[in-house]
C-alpha positions in Angstrom: -22.9 -10.5 25.3 -21.6 -9.7 28.8 -22.1 -12.7 31.0 -22.8 -15.2 28.1 -19.9 -17.5 27.3 -19.6 -18.1 23.6 -16.4 -20.1 23.6 -12.8 -20.6 24.7 -9.3 -20.6 23.3 -5.8 -21.2 24.6 -4.6 -18.3 22.4 -1.7 -20.4 21.3 0.0 -17.6 19.3 1.0 -14.0 19.8 2.0 -11.4 17.2 3.7 -8.7 19.3 4.1 -6.3 16.4 0.4 -6.4 15.7 -0.7 -6.8 19.3 -2.8 -9.8 18.4 -3.2 -13.1 20.4 -4.8 -15.9 18.4 -5.6 -19.5 18.4 -8.1 -22.3 17.9 -11.6 -21.3 19.0 -13.8 -23.9 20.8 -17.4 -22.7 20.6 -19.7 -23.3 23.6 -23.5 -23.4 23.7 -23.7 -19.6 23.7 -22.0 -19.4 20.3 -25.2 -20.2 18.6 -26.5 -16.8 19.6 -23.7 -15.0 17.7 -22.6 -17.4 14.9 -24.5 -15.5 12.2 -22.4 -12.4 12.9 -19.2 -14.3 12.4 -20.5 -16.0 9.4 -20.9 -12.5 7.8 -17.1 -12.3 7.7 -16.6 -15.7 6.2 -19.1 -14.9 3.5 -17.5 -11.5 2.7 -13.8 -12.4 3.0 -11.3 -13.2 0.3 -11.3 -16.9 1.2 -14.7 -17.2 -0.4 -15.1 -17.7 -4.2 -16.6 -14.3 -4.9 -13.8 -12.3 -3.3 -13.9 -9.4 -0.8 -17.3 -7.7 -0.3 -16.7 -4.4 1.4 -20.3 -3.7 2.1 -20.8 -7.0 3.9 -17.5 -6.5 5.8 -18.8 -3.2 7.1 -22.0 -4.9 8.2 -19.9 -7.5 9.9 -17.7 -4.9 11.8 -20.8 -3.0 13.0 -22.5 -6.2 14.2 -19.3 -7.5 15.8 -18.8 -4.3 17.7 -22.4 -4.2 18.9 -21.9 -7.6 20.6 -19.6 -6.1 23.2 -17.5 -9.2 23.5 -15.0 -9.5 26.3 -12.0 -11.6 27.0 -11.8 -13.2 30.5 -8.7 -15.0 31.7 -8.8 -18.3 33.5 -8.8 -16.5 36.9 -11.9 -14.5 35.8 -10.1 -11.2 35.2 -11.1 -9.0 32.3 -8.4 -8.6 29.7 -8.7 -5.2 27.8 -9.2 -5.6 24.1 -9.9 -3.3 21.2 -11.7 -6.1 19.2 -12.3 -9.8 19.0 -12.7 -11.6 15.7 -13.9 -15.2 15.3 -13.0 -16.8 12.0 -15.9 -19.3 11.3 -15.4 -21.3 8.1 -17.3 -24.3 9.6 -19.7 -24.5 6.7 -16.8 -24.6 4.2 -14.3 -26.7 6.1 -16.0 -28.5 9.0 -16.2 -28.1 12.7 -12.5 -27.7 13.2 -12.5 -24.4 11.1 -12.7 -21.9 13.9 -10.0 -19.4 15.0 -10.2 -16.4 17.3 -8.1 -13.2 17.0 -7.9 -11.0 20.0 -6.6 -7.4 19.4 -5.1 -6.5 22.8 -5.6 -3.0 24.1 -2.1 -3.3 25.8 0.0 -6.0 24.2 3.0 -5.1 26.3 1.6 -7.0 29.3 0.5 -10.1 27.4 1.9 -13.4 28.7 1.1 -16.3 26.4 2.8 -19.4 24.8 4.6 -17.4 22.1 5.6 -14.5 24.3 9.4 -14.1 24.4 10.7 -14.4 27.9 13.5 -12.1 29.2 16.5 -13.6 30.8 
C-alpha cells in the first residue's frame, strides 16, 4: 500500500515494555481498499461471539503482512515498524470503533504523548 494513505492516528498511548504505540484510528478514503483485511481480525478474534478462530487469524496475518503498511510521521519521515494492526469493530460498535496498534522496530526512540520524559 506504499503511497496510499489509509488513515491517521495521533497514537495517543505508548507501551514501552511491548514497544507498541496505539490510539484512535481515523480511516481515510484509501481505507476502503484494505478494510476487508482488518475485518478478518474482528471476525476471528475473542471479542466475537464464536471465540478465537486460529485459521482465520493466520489468514489475517498473511493478508496484513502482504499489504506492506508503513507509518509516516507528520514531517513525512518513515518510522520503522515490525507490524501495524487496525482493530475494526465498526460493524459491531459503529464508526467510532477503530484503533491502530503500531509495533515499533525501535521503541527506544519513540516520542509520543505517553513517553516518560527524563529530567
